[in-house]
N, C-alpha and C positions, 0 to 999 in steps of 0.2 A: 694853498693848492701847490702841488708839486710842479716845479718848472721843467721845461724841456731838457735842460742840462742835467737835472737831478734824475729824470727818467732814463736818459742815456747812460748816466753814471751807474745806476742800478743794473742796467742791462750789461754793461761792460764787466761788471763784477762776476758775471756768469760766463764770460767768454775768454778762452785762452788764446793768446798769451797776455791779454790785458789784465787778467786777474793777478798777474805777478807784479804789477806796478804798485809802488807806494800810493797811499790814498791821495796825497796832494798832487802827485804826478798824474794819477788816473783822472782826477778832477780837471786838470789842465787839458788832458787829451779829450775828455768828454766834451769840453767847451769848444774843441777844434772841429768836432764832427758837424757836418751839415746833415739835414734830414730831408728826405724826398719820398713822396708817395707816388705809386704807380698803379694804374688800373690793369686788369688782365689783358695781355696782348701789347701793352706799352713797351716800346724798345728803350732800354736803358742806355745802351750804346751799341754802335755797329763796328764791325771789324774795320780797322784802318783809321778810326777816329781817334783824336787825342783824348786821353783819359783824364778825368777830373781829379782822380785820386784812387785810393783803395776803397772798394765797396764792401759793406758788411750788412747782411740781411738781418733786420730786426723782427720782421713779421712777413709771412707769405712765402713764396717760392719763386725762383728765377731759373729759367732755362738758358744754358750756355751752349751755343752752336759754333761749329767751325766755319771757315769761309765757303764750304760747300753745303752748308745748311744741315750738316749731320750733328745730331745732339752729342755734345761732349759730356754734359752732366746736368742734373736738375738739383739745384741747391736749395736748402732750407735755412731756417733761422740759425744764427751764429756762424754761418759759412761766409768766408771772404771770397771775393773774386776781383779780377783785374790786375793781380800782382804780376802775372806773366808779362803783360805789356809794359808795366811800369819798370820791370827789371830789364827790358830790352831797350826800346827807344821812346817809350811813353805813348805808343800807339796801341790800340786794342788789337789783339790777335784773334779775338773771338767776338761774337755778337751775344749780348745779354738781353733777354726779354722776360718781363714779368709773366708768370704762368697764372697768377691769381692776384687780387689786390694785395699790394706789398708795400712795406715800409723799409727803405734802404738808407743806411747811414753812409756818408762819404767822408773819409779822412784825407785831407789834402796831401799830395805827394810829399811835400817838404816835411810835413810832420811825421809821415810814415817812415821816410828815409832816416830821419833823426832818431826815431825809436830803434830802427835796425842797427844804427851805428852806435847807440849808447846803451841799449838794453840787451843783454845776451839772450834772454828768452825769445825776443823777437827775431834776432839773427838766426837762432837755432830753428825756430818755427818756420820761417819763410825759406830758409836754406833747405830744410827738410822737404818742403813742398817742391822746390826746384829739382831736388834729387829724384823725387818720385816721378816727376814729369819726364825726366830724361830717359826713363825706362821705356818710353814709347807705349804703343797700344798693345800691351801684353794681356791676353785674355786671363791669365792666371791671377793678375793683380787688380783687374777692373771689377767694379761692383756691377751687379745686374742692372741697377738703376741707370748706369751709364751706357748700357747696351740695348735696353728695351725700346720698342717702338713708342713714339711720343703719344699717339692717339689710337688705341686699339679699336678695331671695328667691332661694334656690338649690335645685337638685336635681342628683343625680349623672347621668352620661350614660346609664346603663341604665334610668333612670326612664322611664315611658311618657308619650306625649303627653296621655293622659287625666289622668295625675297632674298634669301641668303645667297643664292647663286648669282642673282643680279648685282647685289651689293659687292660681292667678291670681285665680280668682273669690273664694276665701276671703279673700285678702289685698288685694283691690281694686287689683291692679297689672296692668300690661300687658306684663310681660316676666318671664322666669325666667333666671337665670344658671346655666349648666351648669358645675359645678365638681367637682374631686377634690382632697381635702386642701387646700382653700382656693385652689387654683390654678385660674384661669379657663380653661376649655376652649372654651366657646362661649356663644351667646345664643339664646334662643327668645322670640319676641314673639307677640302675638295675631295679627299679620299673617301670621307664619309658619304658625300653626295654620290660618288661613283658606286661604292660598294653597298651602301644601305638604301639608297633611293633608286638610282637607275637600274642596278642589277636586280633589285626586288620589284621594280616597276611600281613604285609608290607614286601616288598622285602628287602634283606640284603643291597642293594645298596642305600637305602633311606638315604638322607643326614641328618646329625644331626640337621641342622637348621629346619627340618620339625617336629622333635619330642622333641626338647629341651624345657626347661622352660626358656623363654626369661627374661632377666633382673631380675634374681632371687634375693630374699632377701639376704642381705649381711651385714657384720659388718666391722668396721675399726680395724686396729691393736691396737688402743688405747682403744677400748671398754673393759669393764670389763668381766672377764670370766663368771660371773653370767649372763651376757646378753645372752650368748650362750644358757645356759640351759633354761633360762626363755623363750627365743624366740622359741627354739625347743619344749618346753612343750606347749606353747600357740598355735603355728602354726602347731604343729604335723608334724614337718619335722626332718629329720635326718642328713642333710648336710647344712653347712653354709660356703659360700665362704668368705674369708677375702680380702677386697678390699681397696685400697688407691689411690685416684685420678683416679678412674676408672680402675686401673690396678690390676690384680689378684696377691695377695701376698701369699695366702695359702688357706687351706681348713680345717675345723673342722667338725668332725662327732661325732655321739653319742659314738662311740667306743673310741674316744679320751678323753671322759669325765668319763670313768668308774672308774678311780682312784680318781676322784674329787667329792666332795659333797658340796652342799649348801642347806641342807634339809629344814630348816625352811622357808626361803623366797621362795624356789622353791615350797613348798607345798602350800603356800598361792597363788602363781601365778597359780598353777595347779587347785586349787579349784575355784579361780575366773574365770578362762578360761572355766570352765565347768558348772558354775552356770546357772540355768534356770530362776531365778527370781531375781529382785533387792534385795529381802529379803535375799536370799541365799548369795549374794555378801556382804550384810551388815554384815552377820555372819562372813565372811572372814575378812573384814577390822576391825572388833572388836578385832581381834587378833594382830593387828599391834602394839599396845603399848607393848605387851609382846615380840614381835619380836625386838622392839627397845631396851628393857631391855637386851635381850640376846646378841644382836650385840654389845652394849656398854660394857657389861660384858666381851665379848670376845676381847675387846680392838681393835675393828675394826676401821679403819680410818673413819673420819666423812663423807668423800665423798662416801665411800662404803655404810655406813648406809643409807644415804639419797637416794642414787641410788637404793638400794634394796627396800626401802619403796616406792619410786616413781614408781618402776616397778609394784608394786601391783596396784597403782592408774591407771597406763597406761592400765593394763590388764582389770581392772574393766571397764574403759571407753570403750575400744574396744569391750568388751563383751556386754555392754549395747547398743552400736551401732548396733551390730549384732541382738540383741533381738528386737531392735526398727525396724530394717528393716524386720525382720520376721513378726512383727505385722503390719507394715504399707505397706509392699511391697517394691520392689526395688526402689531406688531413681530415680526420673525422669531425673536427670542430675548428673554428677560426683560432688563430694564435698570432702573437707578435713576438718576434725575436728582438731583444734589446741588448745593446752594448753598454757597458759602463767603463769606468777607468778612463785611460787616455783616448781609447777609440770613441767612447761615449762623448767625450769633450772635444773630439776632432783635433786632438793634440798629439798624435802619434809621431814618433821620431824614428831613428834607425834601429831602435831596440824596443821591443814591446812583447808582453805576454797577452793572453786573452782573458777578458772578463765579460761574461754575458749571462743572460737568463731568458726564460720563456714565461710569458703570461698567456694563459689559456682561457678560452671562453668558459664561462661558468656552466655551460651545458655538457662539459666533458665528463665522461664516466670513468670509473676505475679500469674498465676494459680498454678504454682509449689510451691510457697512460703508456702502454707498451709502445704505441706508435711514436709518441713524442719522446720517449726515452731513446728510441732508435734514431729519430731525427736529430736529437741533440748529440748523440754519439757520432753520427755521420759528419755533422758540421764541425764539431769540436776536434775530431780526429783530423779532418781536412785542414782546419786552421793550424793545428799543430804541425802538420806536414809542411804547410806553407810558411812556417817560421814564426807563427804566433803561438808560442809555447803554452802548454797547459798552465793555468794559474796555480801558483804554489799553495794558495789558500783555498783552492777548490771553489772559487767564485765563478762557477760555470753552469750552464744549463744542464749538464750531465748529472749534476748533483740533484737528488730528489727534492731537496729543500728549495732549489732555485728553478724548478719546473712545476709550477702550480697554477690552479685556476685564479682568476682575477680576485675572487672573494677572499682567497687565502692571502694574496698579496696585500689586499686592503687591511687584513688583520695584522700582517707583518708590520706595515707602516704605522698603524695605530698603536701597536704594542711598543715599537721603538720610541714613538713620540710620548706615549703616556708613561713609559718606564725607561728613561734614558740611562741604562746601565752602560759600562764601558764597551761591552760588545755591541749594544744597540747604537752607540755613537759611531763605532767603526763601520757597522753595516749601513747605517743611514748615510754616512759620508760617501760610501761607495755607491749606494743605490740612488742618491739624489743626483747622480751624474748620468742617469739612464737616458739613452736615446734610441728610438725605434730604428731598426735596420731593415727588417723584412716582415711580411705578414700583414695583419690587419691593424694599422696604426691606431684606429679609433679605440681599440681595447685599452690603450695606455693613456690617451689624451685626458680623459676626465679623471683618471686615477692620479695623474701627475698634478692636475689643478687642485683636486681635493686634498692631496697630501701636503702640498705647499701651503694651502690655507690653514690646515690643522697645525702644521709645524710652526708657522709664523705666529699663530695665536697662543701658542704654549710657551710662555716666557721661561719656564724651567728647562724645557727641551732646548730652546735657543741658547740659554746660558751654558748648557752642557756642550752644545755644538761649538760655542765660542771657546770653551775650555779645551775642547779637542783640537781646535784649530791652532792652539798655541804650543802644541807638543813638538812641532818641527820648527826649530829655531834657526835663523840664518847664522852662518859660521863666522861670527865676529870675534876676533881675539883682542888682546890688549895692545895698546900703542899703535893703533891704526893697522893692525895686522889681521890675519885670518886664522880661525881655529880649524886647522887642517886635520885630516885623519892621522893618528899618531903611530900606527903600526900596520903590518900586513901588506898585502899586494898593492894597496892604494895609499900607502904612507905618503904624507905631505901633499895629498890631493884634497879637493873639495868635492863633495857629492852634490852636483848641480841639480839633481832631481829632488832628493829628499830634503836638502837644506836650502835650495834655491827656488825651484819651481813649485814644489808642494806647498810651502807656506803661503804663496800667493793664491794657489788653487783653493786652499782651505779658507782663506779670507774671503775670496770671491764667492765661495759657496754660502758662507754666512750672509753676505750681502743679498744673495739670491733668496735665501730663506726669509730674511727680514722684509724684503720687498715683494715676496711672492712672485719672483721673476722666473719665467719658464726657460730662459737661456741656460745652456749647459756649458758652452765654451767659456773658459776663464776670462779671456779679454772681453768677450761680449757681455759677460756678467758685470764686470766692473763698469763698462760703458753704460749698460742699462741701469745699474745702481746709481750712477751719476745723474742720469736723465730723470729718475724719479725722486732724487734727493736723499737716497739712503746713505750716500757718501758725498762729501763736499767736492766741488769742482777741482780745487787744488789737490785734495787728497787723492782723487781718482787719477788725475794727470800724473802725479808723482808715482803712484803705484804702477800705472801702465808703463811709464818710462823705465822704472826699475825692472819690471817683468820683461819688457822688451829686451833690455840689455842682457839679462840673465839667460833668457831663452835663446837669444842670438849667439851668445858665447857657447852655450851648450851645443847648439847645432854645428857651429864652426869647429868645435873640438871633435864632434862625432865625424864630421866630414874629413878632418885631418887624419883621424884614425883609419878611416876607410882607405884614403889615399896611401897610407903607409902599409896597407895590406893587413890591417888588424880589424877585429870586430868592433863596432861602435859601442861605447858605454857612456856612463854619465859622470865620469870622474875627471876633473880638470886640475892640473897643477898650476897654481898661481904664478910660479916661476916661468911658465911658458907665455905669460902675458907681458905686454909692455907696461911701463910705469903708469902711463895714461890709463890703460885698460884696468889695471889693478886698482887704481884710485877710484875710477868710476864704478867698478864692481863693488867695492866696499861701500861706496855711497848708496848703491842700490840696496845692499843688505841693510844699511842703516834705515832706509825708507821702510823696508818691510818690518823691521823690528818696531819702528815708530807706529806703524799701522796696527801691528799686533797689540801694542800697548794700548792704543786707543780702543781696540776691540775689548781688551781685557777690562778696561775701566768703564766700558759702555758709555763713553762720553766723547767729546771732541768731534772727529769727523763722522761718528755714528750717532751723535747726540740728537 
């Protein structure tokens, strides 16, 4: 029978940075851990109490609250907590409570400090946490899970509007989520009670199902806090359910955001959402380079910077769709506008073209196509005017090929998968990064799931996609140098996009195909692939760290160009970097080449 130490050891092998320890050292650390079990509601420690050590969740979830009882975060397995207090005076600065039956491992403080002092991976890991905390409560960098209400108020659909009104009064809330078996069905707000019940003189016994907003807009716990504000500003709503796998996890309201601000990006979103002409939106996007400079100067994580910049593009696109419909009239059949490329992956920087397409309801007729051609032209022209230049490869909804009924799109994907020619590989690489921006999202949802399933099951297609992912090689030269561009305008520079970011994007796309993962963002794909075992924990961590460094240096270079009065681009001169940065950049490229090699052999981290 497996001993407790063996069980803890097996668990630590899946947790960073413990997975970086030699096997004998990891066994010693595993023996140092204590094991504690808690029931739901049990207090693990209270603010001000001496800490027993570093806490690590093995099973269950833990809520961390500040001294005012405000939820700081809700942590799950593999998350550590208590380090802030240990790094100060040994007293807890928060209160930790088990949300559900949980198993928590406790590493004595002396052992933890010894690891930080002797193992670089531990020092980097916990120093990084401290750096993130010093940023304060910045909405741009917080996760939705850290902002949502702990216990949303719910009622079943058969409950009456009187029940809802009384419950909202008792709980001092302005909305009730309508649920069945934790699944979110709809939302009822005080505004609904005013406009749909009182104004229409409906009886108090009216069921909530008759007045609720069905299938309301929602966010996942992993979304950024800025997504909340941007969505509320653009859609003019005050309540956002937080949903995971269809189940309601919490609720975020405008009141929850009063202590958080993300003024610059939020202002751009607000201005874009209210623009009346493409020219007005062009004036908004002209401020993006300055937003880039401000975000980089604030030491924002690269994935935050690119998400905020992409939010502006998404808002401009949706606004142009509304203006187009106002000009052309309502669409004859439902449609969904999708972005691919960097906008699809939510990875736009200071320089970007447009890549998009239209999926139409199969009820569309040949006579209807003129409407959608006009819609595509209006939006694409508006995007070009706003700085999102026309795609050189004509991967736009204005092309007849990329404005088609859903049935045609289904044939496209099946054809690319069944006959993976070079063109099919290229097109599939672009189209697997699709993300709905406006219209009827349901038109795409099952198409995406079906395509991922077919692609993952076709080993020949996956092999071709792996081969395609190896075409962009990191710029490694001999004798620990870089293979820079040899001539032309960018001589002695590195293309940080095509030789740095793109190789990681291609690897992550293969992970998504093999794991049938619906994530589109590169970093999210790697994390999801790690979670389902498509890539090893150590491989995923190495790749993420390499990607983070390359993406950060790319953005810093773009910001420097903007400050110098130049247009941002993707070309970086290694000579502009310090010796330390050059060394780490080369190490990052080595990691990428190693991961490409593992993909090519279809072994190792992908075995």
